[in-house]
DOFI-756995 format. One record per atom (N, C-alpha, C): x, y, z; residue in one letter. Coordinates in steps of 0.1 Angstrom, whole numbers, padded with zeros to 4 digits, always signed. Layout:
XYZa ...
***
This chain:
+0038-0239+0000m +0039-0238-0014m +0021-0233-0020m +0015-0230-0012k +0000-0224-0016k +0006-0209-0019k +0013-0202-0007t +0015-0188-0008t +0024-0185-0022t +0031-0196-0025t +0040-0194-0039t +0033-0193-0052t +0022-0201-0049g +0013-0202-0061g +0007-0192-0063g -0002-0182-0052v -0007-0171-0052v +0001-0159-0061v +0016-0159-0055f +0026-0150-0058f +0027-0153-0072f +0029-0164-0076i +0033-0166-0093i +0020-0163-0101i +0006-0166-0096s -0006-0160-0104s -0008-0148-0105s -0001-0139-0093v -0005-0125-0092v +0005-0120-0105v +0017-0124-0106l +0026-0119-0114l +0022-0125-0128l +0015-0136-0130f +0014-0140-0144f +0002-0129-0147f -0009-0125-0140a -0021-0119-0143a -0017-0106-0149a -0005-0100-0139f +0000-0089-0145f +0007-0086-0159f +0015-0101-0161s +0022-0101-0176s +0014-0101-0183s +0004-0109-0183t -0004-0113-0197t -0012-0099-0198t -0017-0093-0190r -0023-0080-0194r -0013-0071-0202r -0001-0072-0200t +0008-0063-0209t +0013-0069-0220t +0016-0082-0221i +0024-0084-0232i +0014-0087-0245i +0000-0084-0243v -0005-0084-0253v -0005-0072-0264v -0002-0060-0258i +0004-0050-0264i +0018-0048-0268i +0029-0060-0263a +0043-0058-0264a +0044-0054-0279a +0054-0045-0283a +0061-0044-0293a +0076-0052-0296a +0080-0052-0307n +0096-0057-0309n +0102-0045-0304n +0115-0048-0299l +0125-0038-0298l +0135-0034-0307l +0137-0021-0309p +0145-0017-0321p +0160-0021-0318p +0168-0021-0325s +0182-0023-0328s +0189-0016-0319s +0185-0001-0317e +0193+0006-0308e +0192+0004-0294e +0178-0002-0291v +0177-0006-0276v +0185-0021-0274v +0181-0026-0283l +0186-0041-0281l +0203-0041-0279l +0210-0027-0285k +0224-0030-0284k +0228-0024-0270k +0218-0022-0262r +0221-0015-0250r +0217-0027-0236r +0213-0038-0242v +0210-0050-0235v +0226-0055-0233v +0228-0060-0220p +0240-0064-0215p +0241-0080-0225p +0253-0084-0230t +0251-0098-0238t +0251-0109-0228t +0252-0106-0214s +0251-0119-0206s +0233-0121-0203s +0225-0111-0211v +0211-0113-0206v +0206-0117-0218v +0198-0130-0219d +0190-0135-0227d +0174-0130-0225d +0168-0122-0235l +0154-0116-0234l +0146-0127-0236l +0149-0140-0240e +0138-0151-0246e +0138-0161-0234e +0148-0158-0223s +0146-0167-0215s +0136-0166-0202s +0132-0176-0193v +0121-0177-0185v +0125-0161-0175v +0140-0165-0173r +0142-0156-0161r +0140-0142-0164r +0142-0137-0177h +0142-0122-0182h +0129-0120-0188h +0122-0128-0186r +0106-0125-0193r +0099-0115-0188r +0099-0110-0177f +0093-0098-0172f +0100-0085-0176f +0113-0086-0175s +0125-0074-0180s +0118-0072-0195s +0120-0082-0203k +0115-0081-0214k +0102-0072-0218k +0093-0077-0211i +0077-0073-0213i +0077-0058-0207i +0083-0056-0199e +0083-0041-0190e +0092-0033-0204e +0106-0038-0208l +0112-0028-0217l +0105-0027-0229l +0097-0037-0234e +0090-0035-0245e +0077-0022-0245e +0072-0024-0233q +0060-0017-0230q +0066-0002-0227q +0077+0000-0222l +0087+0012-0219l +0088+0021-0230l +0093+0009-0243v +0095+0017-0257v +0083+0019-0264v +0074+0013-0263k +0061+0014-0268k +0052+0029-0263k +0055+0031-0249d +0049+0044-0245d +0056+0054-0248d +0074+0055-0249c +0079+0067-0245c +0090+0064-0258c +0091+0057-0267g +0103+0056-0276g +0114+0051-0270g +0124+0047-0279s +0136+0042-0277s +0147+0051-0267s +0143+0065-0267g +0152+0073-0258g +0150+0070-0244g +0141+0063-0241v +0137+0062-0226v +0149+0051-0220v +0156+0044-0232v +0165+0041-0226v +0182+0047-0225v +0186+0045-0214k +0197+0056-0214k +0210+0049-0227k +0214+0058-0235g +0227+0056-0242g +0220+0051-0255g +0208+0048-0259a +0202+0045-0269a +0201+0057-0278a +0211+0054-0291v +0214+0064-0304v +0209+0060-0318v +0202+0066-0323n +0197+0063-0337n +0211+0056-0345n +0205+0054-0358s +0218+0051-0368s +0226+0061-0371s +0224+0074-0370v +0234+0086-0370v +0240+0092-0360v +0237+0083-0351g +0245+0087-0335g +0237+0099-0324g +0223+0100-0327v +0219+0112-0322v +0209+0105-0315v +0207+0111-0301s +0200+0101-0289s +0185+0100-0296s +0183+0089-0293a +0167+0084-0297a +0159+0090-0293a +0143+0095-0296n +0134+0101-0291n +0131+0093-0278n +0124+0104-0271n +0120+0100-0257n +0106+0108-0257n +0093+0103-0255s +0084+0114-0251s +0082+0114-0236s +0090+0106-0227c +0086+0105-0216c +0094+0115-0205c +0093+0116-0194s +0106+0125-0187s +0112+0117-0177s +0114+0107-0183f +0125+0098-0172f +0133+0087-0182f +0140+0082-0177q +0152+0071-0185q +0152+0061-0174q +0155+0046-0182v +0161+0036-0177v +0172+0033-0179v +0182+0025-0168e +0194+0019-0169e +0192+0006-0175e +0196+0001-0185l +0196-0015-0187l +0209-0021-0177l +0205-0022-0164d +0218-0024-0153d +0210-0039-0152d +0221-0047-0142p +0217-0058-0133p +0203-0056-0126p +0200-0045-0121l +0188-0042-0112l +0176-0045-0125l +0174-0039-0135f +0166-0038-0145f +0160-0052-0148f +0171-0060-0152f +0169-0076-0153f +0168-0084-0142f +0167-0078-0128e +0164-0089-0121e +0150-0096-0121e +0148-0110-0116p +0137-0113-0117p +0127-0105-0106p +0115-0105-0115l +0104-0095-0107l +0100-0102-0091l +0102-0115-0092k +0097-0120-0081k +0108-0117-0069k +0120-0114-0071s +0128-0112-0062s +0129-0096-0058s +0124-0084-0065k +0120-0073-0066k +0108-0069-0059k +0095-0078-0059t +0085-0074-0053t +0079-0081-0040t +0066-0086-0042g +0062-0096-0033g +0051-0093-0027g +0045-0084-0028l +0027-0081-0026l +0021-0090-0031l +0013-0095-0019l +0002-0105-0021l -0011-0100-0021l -0022-0101-0031v -0035-0095-0030v -0043-0104-0020v -0047-0096-0010e -0057-0105+0003e -0070-0099-0001e -0077-0107-0007k -0093-0104-0013k -0100-0099-0003k -0103-0105+0012d -0111-0099+0020d -0102-0092+0031d -0096-0084+0027w -0084-0076+0037w -0096-0065+0044w -0105-0061+0038a -0111-0050+0044a -0124-0057+0054a -0125-0067+0055y -0135-0077+0064y -0128-0082+0073y -0117-0079+0078q -0112-0084+0092q -0113-0074+0104q -0113-0083+0115d -0113-0074+0129d -0099-0062+0131d -0106-0052+0131g -0097-0038+0138g -0092-0030+0127g -0097-0032+0115v -0096-0027+0101v -0100-0012+0105v -0096-0003+0101q -0102+0010+0101q -0095+0023+0095q -0103+0033+0086w -0098+0040+0079w -0098+0055+0083w -0089+0063+0082f -0088+0076+0085f -0087+0088+0073f -0095+0097+0076v -0094+0112+0066v -0091+0124+0072v -0082+0132+0071p -0078+0142+0081p -0092+0150+0077p -0090+0163+0084v -0101+0177+0080v -0099+0180+0067v -0106+0184+0057e -0103+0184+0044e -0101+0203+0042e -0089+0202+0039r -0084+0213+0034r -0070+0212+0027r -0065+0225+0022e -0058+0226+0011e -0044+0225+0021e -0033+0218+0015v -0020+0212+0019v -0009+0218+0010v +0002+0220+0012p +0012+0223+0002p +0016+0216-0004p +0013+0218-0017s +0017+0209-0031s +0031+0206-0031s +0040+0211-0025n +0056+0205-0024n +0059+0207-0009n +0062+0191-0007f +0068+0189+0008f +0074+0175+0005f +0083+0173+0015d +0092+0162+0016d +0097+0158+0028d +0093+0146+0033l +0094+0143+0051l +0112+0144+0050l +0118+0143+0040r +0134+0142+0042r +0138+0156+0049r +0132+0167+0043e +0137+0181+0046e +0132+0181+0061e +0127+0175+0069m +0123+0174+0083m +0132+0166+0091m +0142+0157+0084m +0151+0151+0090m +0164+0154+0095m +0166+0162+0106v +0171+0171+0110v +0189+0163+0110v +0187+0151+0112n +0204+0142+0117n +0205+0135+0108n +0200+0133+0096g +0202+0127+0085g +0193+0115+0078g +0196+0108+0071i +0183+0101+0062i +0186+0086+0064i +0177+0075+0067p +0179+0063+0070p +0185+0057+0054p +0190+0052+0057e +0198+0041+0046e +0185+0036+0037e +0186+0036+0023i +0180+0030+0015i +0183+0015+0010i +0181+0004+0016k +0188-0011+0011k +0184-0015+0002k +0186-0029-0003k +0178-0039-0013k +0174-0049-0009k +0163-0050-0011q +0155-0064-0008q +0161-0076-0016q +0163-0089-0011q +0171-0098-0016q +0159-0112-0018q +0147-0108-0015c +0138-0120-0020c +0124-0111-0021c +0112-0120-0022g +0103-0113-0024g +0093-0105-0009g +0101-0100-0006d +0095-0093+0008d +0095-0078+0010d +0090-0072-0002c +0088-0058+0000c +0079-0054+0008c +0068-0061+0014w +0060-0059+0021w +0064-0057+0035w +0075-0065+0040a +0087-0064+0051a +0092-0049+0049a +0100-0047+0042w +0107-0037+0038w +0100-0024+0038w +0088-0022+0032s +0080-0009+0033s +0073-0008+0044s +0073-0017+0052s +0065-0015+0066s +0078-0011+0077s +0087-0016+0074h +0102-0016+0083h +0106+0002+0082h +0105+0005+0067h +0108+0019+0062h +0100+0031+0070h +0086+0024+0070g +0075+0033+0077g +0081+0037+0091g +0088+0030+0099l +0092+0032+0113l +0102+0038+0111l +0114+0039+0102e +0126+0043+0105e +0124+0059+0102e +0118+0061+0088i +0114+0073+0084i +0106+0081+0094i +0097+0074+0099a +0087+0085+0112a +0099+0090+0123a +0107+0078+0126r +0115+0080+0136r +0127+0093+0135r +0132+0094+0120a +0139+0102+0117a +0136+0118+0118a +0122+0115+0113v +0114+0128+0115v +0111+0134+0126v +0105+0125+0132h +0099+0132+0149h +0111+0132+0162h +0118+0121+0162d +0129+0118+0169d +0141+0124+0166d +0144+0130+0153g +0156+0133+0148g +0167+0123+0151g +0163+0108+0149k +0173+0100+0151k +0172+0090+0139k +0184+0086+0133v +0188+0078+0123v +0188+0062+0129v +0184+0051+0128v +0181+0041+0137v +0180+0031+0127v +0189+0021+0122d +0188+0009+0116d +0180-0002+0123d +0164-0002+0120h +0156-0012+0126h +0157-0024+0120h +0155-0035+0123s +0154-0049+0120s +0142-0053+0110s +0143-0058+0097v +0137-0059+0086v +0131-0074+0090v +0143-0081+0095q +0140-0095+0095q +0128-0097+0105q +0131-0091+0115t +0115-0090+0126t +0106-0090+0120t +0101-0080+0108v +0090-0081+0101v +0088-0093+0093v +0099-0096+0088l +0099-0109+0078l +0097-0123+0084l +0101-0124+0098s +0098-0138+0103s +0089-0137+0115s +0087-0127+0120c +0077-0129+0130c +0063-0118+0130c +0060-0114+0121s +0049-0107+0117s +0036-0115+0114s +0042-0128+0108r +0031-0135+0103r +0023-0130+0094r +0027-0120+0084a +0021-0114+0075a +0026-0120+0058a +0036-0128+0062g +0043-0132+0048g +0056-0140+0049g +0063-0138+0038s +0073-0148+0036s +0082-0144+0025s +0095-0151+0019c +0102-0144+0010c +0094-0145-0003c +0085-0156-0002n +0076-0156-0014n +0066-0146-0017n +0067-0135-0005g +0054-0122-0008g +0045-0124+0005g +0040-0114+0007g +0033-0113+0018g +0022-0098+0015g +0015-0096+0029y +0004-0091+0026y +0007-0074+0035y -0003-0065+0030m -0002-0051+0038m -0003-0050+0050m -0013-0058+0058k -0013-0058+0071k +0000-0059+0081k +0010-0062+0072a +0023-0062+0081a +0028-0047+0087a +0022-0037+0079v +0024-0024+0087v +0019-0024+0098v +0007-0031+0103d +0003-0032+0117d +0014-0035+0129d +0022-0041+0123f +0031-0049+0130f +0041-0038+0138f +0040-0025+0130l +0049-0016+0139l +0040-0009+0150l +0028-0013+0152l +0024-0013+0165l +0031-0017+0177l +0038-0029+0174h +0047-0033+0184h +0060-0027+0187h +0066-0019+0175g +0078-0013+0176g +0085-0025+0168g +0098-0020+0168l +0111-0030+0160l +0123-0029+0168l +0131-0041+0169p +0145-0041+0175p +0152-0035+0164p +0165-0033+0168e +0174-0029+0155e +0179-0039+0152e +0187-0035+0138e +0192-0045+0128e +0201-0054+0134e +0210-0050+0142a +0220-0059+0151a +0216-0069+0160a +0202-0070+0162d +0198-0077+0174d +0191-0090+0164d +0188-0086+0152f +0179-0098+0146f +0183-0092+0127f +0199-0098+0126p +0204-0092+0112p +0195-0097+0100p +0194-0090+0087y +0187-0094+0076y +0196-0107+0070y +0184-0117+0069a +0192-0131+0062a +0186-0133+0050a +0176-0125+0046a +0170-0127+0031a +0162-0142+0028a +0158-0146+0038y +0152-0160+0038y +0145-0163+0050y +0132-0172+0051d +0128-0173+0062d +0128-0179+0073d +0138-0168+0079k +0144-0175+0093k +0133-0177+0101k +0136-0186+0112q +0126-0186+0122q +0128-0174+0130q +0116-0171+0139c +0116-0157+0145c +0122-0165+0159c +0131-0155+0164k +0141-0156+0176k +0134-0152+0189k +0122-0145+0188y +0114-0140+0198y +0105-0148+0204y +0100-0148+0217s +0090-0155+0223s +0077-0145+0224s +0069-0155+0223s +0053-0147+0219s +0050-0137+0231s +0057-0138+0244s +0056-0127+0252s +0065-0115+0252s +0075-0117+0244l +0084-0106+0239l +0076-0097+0228l +0068-0107+0218l +0063-0103+0206l +0053-0094+0213l +0046-0100+0224a +0033-0089+0226a +0036-0079+0235a +0047-0073+0244t +0054-0066+0248t +0059-0054+0238t +0069-0059+0226g +0073-0052+0216g +0082-0044+0219g +0091-0031+0211w +0101-0025+0214w +0094-0013+0214w +0104-0002+0221e +0103+0011+0220e +0110+0019+0210e +0105+0027+0203p +0092+0033+0205p +0083+0024+0196p +0070+0029+0201k +0059+0021+0190k +0051+0030+0184k +0049+0029+0172m +0039+0037+0163m +0025+0036+0169m +0020+0050+0169l +0006+0048+0175l -0004+0045+0168l -0007+0046+0155s -0016+0037+0145s -0013+0036+0130s -0018+0030+0124t -0017+0028+0109t -0027+0023+0104t -0038+0036+0102p -0050+0032+0095p -0048+0035+0077p -0057+0028+0075y -0063+0032+0060y -0065+0043+0058y -0061+0050+0044v -0064+0064+0043v -0076+0063+0033v -0086+0069+0036g -0099+0068+0030g -0113+0064+0038g -0121+0062+0032d -0137+0059+0040d -0139+0045+0040d -0145+0039+0053s -0151+0025+0050s -0159+0027+0041s -0170+0033+0037k -0181+0031+0029k -0177+0030+0016k -0163+0031+0011r -0159+0028-0004r -0153+0014-0002r -0155+0008+0009y -0151-0005+0010y -0162-0016+0011y -0172-0012+0013s -0183-0018+0016s -0186-0031+0009s -0195-0041+0011l -0196-0054+0001l -0203-0052-0010l -0211-0041-0009a -0220-0033-0023a -0206-0025-0030a -0197-0023-0029k -0187-0017-0037k -0176-0026-0041k -0173-0038-0037r -0165-0051-0040r -0169-0054-0052r -0159-0056-0063k -0160-0064-0078k -0154-0077-0073k -0158-0083-0084p -0159-0099-0082p -0146-0103-0084p -0138-0095-0087n -0124-0100-0084n -0118-0096-0073n -0123-0090-0063g -0120-0086-0050g -0114-0070-0050g -0113-0063-0059n -0109-0048-0061n -0122-0039-0056n -0121-0032-0059f -0132-0019-0052f -0132-0009-0063f -0147-0008-0064r -0149+0005-0076r -0144+0016-0073r -0143+0021-0060e -0136+0034-0055e -0125+0031-0045e -0116+0042-0046g -0101+0035-0040g -0098+0054-0033g -0084+0049-0030t -0079+0060-0021t -0078+0075-0031t -0080+0087-0028k -0077+0099-0035k -0065+0105-0031k -0058+0112-0041v -0045+0117-0039v -0044+0129-0027v -0055+0137-0028k -0055+0147-0018k -0059+0144-0005k -0065+0132-0003e -0063+0125+0009e -0049+0118+0014e -0045+0112+0006m -0030+0108+0009m -0020+0118+0012m -0020+0129+0006m -0012+0141+0008m -0013+0147+0023m -0029+0150+0026a -0034+0154+0036a -0028+0145+0049a -0034+0132+0047a -0028+0125+0058a -0009+0122+0063a -0006+0124+0051m +0009+0126+0051m +0016+0137+0056m +0007+0149+0052y +0013+0161+0059y +0013+0165+0073y -0004+0161+0074d -0010+0162+0088d +0002+0155+0101d +0001+0143+0095s +0009+0133+0106s +0020+0134+0104s +0031+0140+0093k +0043+0139+0095k +0050+0125+0094k +0043+0116+0087g +0045+0105+0089g +0043+0100+0072g +0049+0087+0070p +0050+0083+0056p +0037+0076+0050p +0035+0075+0041l +0026+0064+0037l +0033+0052+0033l +0023+0040+0034v +0029+0028+0029v +0018+0025+0016v +0022+0022+0009v +0013+0017-0003v +0013+0008-0012v +0003+0004-0017t +0007-0006-0030t +0009+0002-0045t +0019-0005-0051v +0021+0001-0067v +0020-0012-0076v +0019-0009-0090a +0027-0019-0101a +0041-0012-0101a +0051-0024-0099a +0066-0018-0100a +0069-0014-0110a +0080-0005-0112y +0085+0000-0124y +0097+0007-0122y +0103+0007-0134s +0119+0009-0134s +0121+0026-0137s +0130+0031-0131i +0132+0045-0134i +0150+0046-0128i +0156+0055-0137s +0171+0059-0128s +0172+0072-0132s +0177+0080-0120g +0178+0094-0121g +0169+0101-0114g +0170+0116-0119d +0160+0122-0113d +0148+0128-0118d +0145+0118-0130g +0134+0121-0138g +0121+0119-0135g +0112+0123-0139i +0095+0117-0134i +0087+0110-0139i +0085+0097-0136y +0079+0086-0142y +0065+0091-0145y +0064+0093-0162n +0050+0098-0164n +0045+0088-0174n +0048+0076-0176s +0042+0067-0185s +0027+0062-0177s +0017+0063-0185c +0006+0060-0177c -0001+0047-0183c +0005+0037-0184s +0002+0026-0190s -0004+0017-0182s -0003+0017-0170s -0008+0008-0160s -0016+0016-0149s -0031+0019-0147i -0037+0028-0140i -0048+0019-0131i -0047+0021-0121n -0055+0019-0108n -0054+0002-0108n -0041-0002-0111s -0037-0015-0111s -0036-0020-0094s -0040-0032-0089s -0040-0037-0075s -0026-0039-0072s -0018-0039-0081g -0002-0038-0077g +0005-0050-0075g +0014-0051-0075n +0023-0064-0071n +0036-0061-0062n +0036-0049-0057h +0044-0042-0049h +0043-0033-0038h +0052-0031-0028m +0047-0021-0017m +0060-0011-0013m +0057+0001-0014v +0068+0011-0014v +0063+0022+0001v +0068+0029-0002a +0068+0040+0012a +0067+0056+0003a +0057+0065+0007v +0057+0075-0002v +0063+0086+0011v +0071+0096+0004v +0076+0108+0016v +0074+0120+0012v +0068+0121+0006g +0065+0134-0005g +0057+0137-0013g +0053+0150-0021c +0055+0151-0034c +0054+0166-0038c +0055+0169-0051d +0056+0181-0061d +0049+0182-0069d +0049+0193-0075n +0040+0197-0088n +0049+0204-0097n +0063+0199-0097s +0069+0207-0105s +0067+0204-0124s +0062+0198-0126n +0059+0194-0140n +0043+0199-0145n +0037+0208-0132g +0021+0209-0134g +0011+0199-0130g +0018+0187-0127k +0011+0177-0120k +0017+0174-0109k +0007+0165-0102t +0012+0160-0088t +0020+0149-0088t +0032+0147-0083n +0042+0138-0082n +0046+0133-0068n +0045+0117-0066a +0047+0115-0053a +0064+0114-0054a +0068+0112-0042h +0084+0108-0040h +0084+0094-0033h +0087+0084-0041v +0085+0069-0036v +0098+0065-0028v +0098+0060-0018w +0109+0055-0013w +0110+0038-0016w +0116+0034-0023n +0117+0020-0024n +0127+0011-0018n +0128+0000-0021s +0135-0012-0013s +0145-0018-0025s +0152-0009-0037w +0159-0016-0046w +0172-0010-0042w +0177-0005-0033g +0189+0001-0035g +0189+0016-0041g +0202+0020-0042k +0205+0033-0044k +0204+0039-0060k +0202+0026-0065t +0202+0027-0085t +0191+0031-0089t +0179+0029-0080h +0166+0032-0084h +0161+0046-0081h +0159+0053-0091g +0155+0068-0092g +0168+0076-0086g +0164+0083-0077e +0180+0090-0071e +0181+0086-0058e +0194+0079-0058n +0197+0075-0045n +0186+0066-0035n +0178+0061-0044g +0165+0052-0040g +0151+0058-0039g +0154+0069-0040v +0140+0075-0043v +0135+0084-0056v +0124+0076-0061s +0118+0080-0071s +0108+0091-0071s +0105+0097-0085k +0096+0107-0085k +0084+0099-0099k +0071+0098-0094i +0059+0095-0099i +0048+0103-0106i +0045+0106-0116q +0031+0111-0119q +0024+0105-0110q +0015+0111-0103w +0006+0102-0091w -0006+0099-0100w -0011+0110-0108e -0026+0106-0114e -0025+0109-0130e -0033+0097-0136c -0032+0098-0150c -0048+0099-0156c -0051+0108-0165g -0063+0108-0170g -0073+0113-0157g -0086+0107-0159d -0097+0112-0149d -0093+0109-0136d -0086+0114-0127a -0079+0111-0116a -0077+0098-0111a -0072+0089-0118k -0067+0074-0120k -0054+0075-0114k -0049+0064-0106l -0036+0064-0097l -0029+0057-0108l -0017+0063-0113n -0007+0058-0120n +0002+0047-0111n +0003+0034-0120r +0008+0023-0118r +0000+0021-0102r -0013+0023-0102g -0021+0018-0087g -0017+0025-0078g -0006+0036-0074l +0002+0039-0066l -0010+0047-0053l -0013+0038-0045g -0021+0042-0032g -0034+0037-0036g -0037+0025-0042v -0048+0017-0044v -0052+0020-0031v -0045+0008-0022s -0042+0007-0009s -0033+0016-0003s -0039+0023+0007a -0025+0033+0013a -0029+0031+0029a -0019+0032+0037k -0019+0033+0052k -0010+0044+0056k -0013+0049+0065v -0006+0064+0070v +0001+0059+0082v +0012+0060+0085v +0024+0056+0099v +0021+0068+0106v +0015+0068+0119q +0011+0078+0127q +0020+0075+0141q +0032+0085+0141y +0040+0082+0153y +0034+0091+0165y +0039+0105+0161k +0038+0115+0171k +0028+0123+0166k +0017+0119+0159p +0008+0134+0155p +0004+0142+0162p +0002+0157+0158s +0001+0167+0164s -0015+0165+0170s -0023+0159+0166c -0036+0157+0167c -0040+0140+0165c -0044+0135+0174v -0047+0117+0173v -0061+0118+0171v -0065+0111+0159p -0076+0106+0152p -0084+0097+0162p -0098+0098+0161p -0106+0088+0168p -0097+0070+0165p -0102+0063+0176d -0099+0048+0176d -0113+0041+0173d -0115+0037+0162v -0126+0030+0158v -0127+0014+0155v -0116+0008+0157a -0117-0005+0156a -0128-0013+0162a -0133-0021+0157q -0145-0030+0156q -0142-0042+0151q -0146-0054+0160v -0149-0066+0154v -0158-0065+0144v -0152-0074+0128y -0162-0074+0117y -0171-0081+0117y -0173-0093+0124l -0186-0101+0123l -0189-0103+0137l -0206-0104+0137h -0211-0107+0149h -0225-0116+0144h -0220-0127+0147e -0235-0136+0145e -0244-0140+0159e -0257-0136+0157i -0265-0135+0168i -0279-0144+0164i -0285-0147+0175k -0297-0151+0172k -0310-0141+0169k -0318-0146+0161a -0329-0136+0156a -0333-0130+0171a -0338-0118+0169g -0342-0112+0183g -0333-0107+0193g -0317-0113+0193e -0311-0108+0202e -0305-0094+0198e -0297-0089+0206s -0291-0076+0203s -0274-0076+0206s -0264-0069+0201v -0253-0070+0206v -0245-0057+0205v -0237-0052+0213k -0232-0039+0214k -0221-0037+0200k -0220-0029+0196i -0213-0025+0182i -0204-0011+0189i -0193-0007+0178g -0188+0003+0178g -0178+0006+0187g -0173+0019+0191a -0162+0021+0199a -0163+0028+0214a -0157+0030+0220e -0155+0038+0234e -0160+0052+0229e -0169+0058+0236q -0171+0072+0235q -0162+0081+0242q -0157+0087+0230k -0147+0097+0237k -0148+0111+0240k -0145+0120+0246t -0148+0136+0247t -0145+0141+0236t -0152+0151+0230g -0147+0157+0217g -0153+0148+0205g -0153+0138+0204v -0157+0128+0191v -0171+0128+0190v -0177+0131+0177t -0190+0127+0174t -0191+0117+0165t -0200+0109+0165c -0204+0094+0160c -0216+0096+0149c -0214+0090+0140q -0224+0087+0128q -0225+0071+0122q -0237+0067+0124w -0238+0051+0117w -0245+0053+0104w -0243+0046+0097a -0249+0041+0084a -0249+0026+0081a -0260+0021+0077p -0274+0028+0079p -0277+0025+0094p -0289+0033+0097i -0290+0031+0113i -0306+0021+0116i -0310+0016+0106e -0318+0005+0112e -0317-0006+0116e -0321-0007+0130g -0320-0017+0138g -0310-0010+0151g -0309+0000+0150l -0296+0010+0159l -0307+0009+0172l -0303+0010+0185i -0307+0014+0194i -0299+0027+0200i -0303+0038+0199d -0296+0050+0203d -0285+0050+0190d -0285+0056+0179p -0277+0057+0165p -0270+0067+0166p -0268+0078+0178t -0263+0087+0179t -0249+0084+0191t -0250+0071+0196s -0241+0069+0201s -0228+0064+0196s -0218+0064+0204c -0204+0055+0194c -0205+0042+0196c -0213+0037+0208s -0215+0022+0207s -0227+0015+0213s -0237+0018+0202p -0250+0014+0203p -0252+0000+0206p -0264-0004+0208l -0268-0018+0206l -0276-0021+0192l -0272-0032+0185a -0276-0032+0171a -0287-0043+0174a -0297-0043+0171k -0309-0056+0169k -0315-0056+0154k -0308-0056+0145p -0315-0058+0133p -0323-0072+0127p -0335-0069+0119n -0340-0080+0121n -0335-0088+0103n -0324-0082+0100r -0320-0088+0087r -0303-0083+0089r -0297-0093+0081t -0282-0089+0085t -0278-0077+0078t -0270-0068+0084t -0267-0055+0080t -0252-0052+0084t -0248-0043+0072e -0233-0042+0073e -0235-0025+0080e -0230-0025+0092y -0230-0009+0098y -0215-0002+0098y -0214+0011+0094h -0203+0014+0093h -0206+0028+0103h -0195+0030+0111l -0191+0039+0122l -0183+0050+0115l -0188+0063+0115s -0180+0073+0114s -0177+0083+0126s -0165+0082+0130a -0162+0092+0144a -0154+0104+0135a -0160+0117+0142t -0152+0128+0138t -0146+0136+0151t -0136+0139+0152n -0130+0150+0161n -0121+0163+0154n -0113+0167+0161a -0106+0178+0156a -0097+0175+0144a -0092+0160+0145c -0082+0160+0133c -0087+0153+0121c -0102+0149+0124g -0108+0146+0108g -0116+0136+0114g -0118+0123+0104t -0126+0114+0101t -0124+0100+0104t -0124+0093+0115a -0120+0077+0112a -0133+0071+0110a -0132+0056+0103s -0143+0049+0098s -0139+0036+0101s -0150+0027+0106s -0147+0010+0105s -0163+0008+0100s -0162-0006+0100m -0172-0011+0096m -0175-0027+0104m -0188-0029+0107t -0191-0043+0111t -0202-0051+0107t -0203-0062+0106l -0215-0069+0098l -0223-0079+0112l -0234-0077+0113v -0244-0081+0124v -0253-0088+0116v -0254-0105+0118s -0259-0113+0112s -0273-0121+0122s -0284-0118+0120p -0293-0125+0136p -0298-0135+0125p -0290-0146+0123w -0295-0158+0119w -0289-0170+0129w -0295-0179+0136a -0294-0189+0147a -0287-0200+0136a -0275-0203+0142n -0267-0215+0136n -0264-0216+0123n -0263-0206+0117e -0260-0205+0101e -0245-0198+0103e -0238-0203+0098k -0222-0201+0094k -0221-0191+0082k -0211-0180+0084g -0209-0174+0068g -0219-0162+0069g -0219-0155+0054l -0228-0144+0051l -0236-0152+0046l -0249-0144+0046p -0263-0147+0041p -0264-0144+0030p -0272-0145+0021h -0271-0140+0004h -0277-0123+0005h -0287-0119+0015k -0288-0106+0014k -0284-0098+0028k -0278-0087+0020v -0271-0079+0033v -0278-0062+0029v -0281-0057+0039l -0283-0042+0040l -0269-0038+0043l -0266-0027+0032t -0255-0016+0036t -0258-0001+0032t -0250+0005+0038p -0254+0018+0034p -0256+0025+0020p -0251+0013+0009h -0255+0019-0004h -0270+0009-0010h -0277+0001-0001g -0288-0005+0003g -0286-0020-0001g -0294-0027-0003e -0294-0040-0001e -0289-0046-0014e -0281-0058-0007i -0272-0064-0019i -0275-0078-0019i -0270-0084-0032i -0267-0100-0026i -0256-0104-0025i -0250-0112-0017v -0240-0117-0016v -0238-0133-0014v -0228-0139-0024m -0226-0154-0021m -0219-0156-0011m -0226-0169-0007k -0217-0175+0004k -0204-0181+0000k 
***
């Protein structure tokens, strides 16, 4: 019940922001609405809000088949259209499912990665590397986009690197990852790919919270092949406690060039957050009404282009083949001052299967509580060809080591940046030298200075 409540509150927050600026629908649009749809009903409330916003942003012509009083196609200032089909009017809760986890950055093992800075091609698509076919894009049947996008990460990576199109079990992610349910789930589900997945026939999709059929020992062993790593794209310092807003979001986010480079260098998909959007056909979703949103949906990104002078992402959805073009849509990635359109990639993970270059592994335990005057070893194992830097260095014994002793005299948030030929990986850990005190103290030293953190 608690998870459902969070899901509803996320949807409500998303909708109330939009409804304030909603406009009445013109007659040429209303004529395209199926007679079976009651826009005033609770079931179709979110569809009505989305439709009103699209018409406001683009004009009536954004709706396929909308014509004015003299039979001429209505005006459309956008580069895409939507079909008012059953998918459009499906309740949002059955098409999305991302839950916002406020403290996701402050958990054990969370790490970030940015490839070596360089220019990458502005036009590429992982589908062009799938020499033996493209995995089928299916349709989610409940609020489990988080499971589908994670599962897509493995199928896409295998089609690229192994030349195999294998139907893997999304139900295993839904039932066994402990990352969510049919009422929504979290982005940490992507990490379940480190276990691999069985094939669909072994545990078919049931579209409900079916009990996991596998033992804990089998889950620990997993299935072949396994993904190598699934780091977030970016730098841990952007997700410092000093950068967190009161609502749990962060002042800085992922950069498009970083995401493009991570996808191109790894030859692997991104799994990202987004505020769900509708588009039919091969147009480019270039409405910029919702930017840097924390999102309500998870999808995969498999490529990009600059066909309209802008960088457009190629989004692999879980809404079947009628969304976009055969299930993959194009969306203008940035709007205005480098803002992410529909929040596409505010949080982004790259699925690394067989990268030509392996980034450093810098996973750490997030919180160390020690007694005043004691020390604790932090960081990661020193590897050949890896250089490490720490920020801040106060209280560190040998700050050039990848695994120094930390003996701070105040609570300190340490960030490790480890660089090799592939790029820079980073992570953070908190060392709190307070005996018998639970949770975070009020003052914390970070790379951005000392801050006050409420318990």
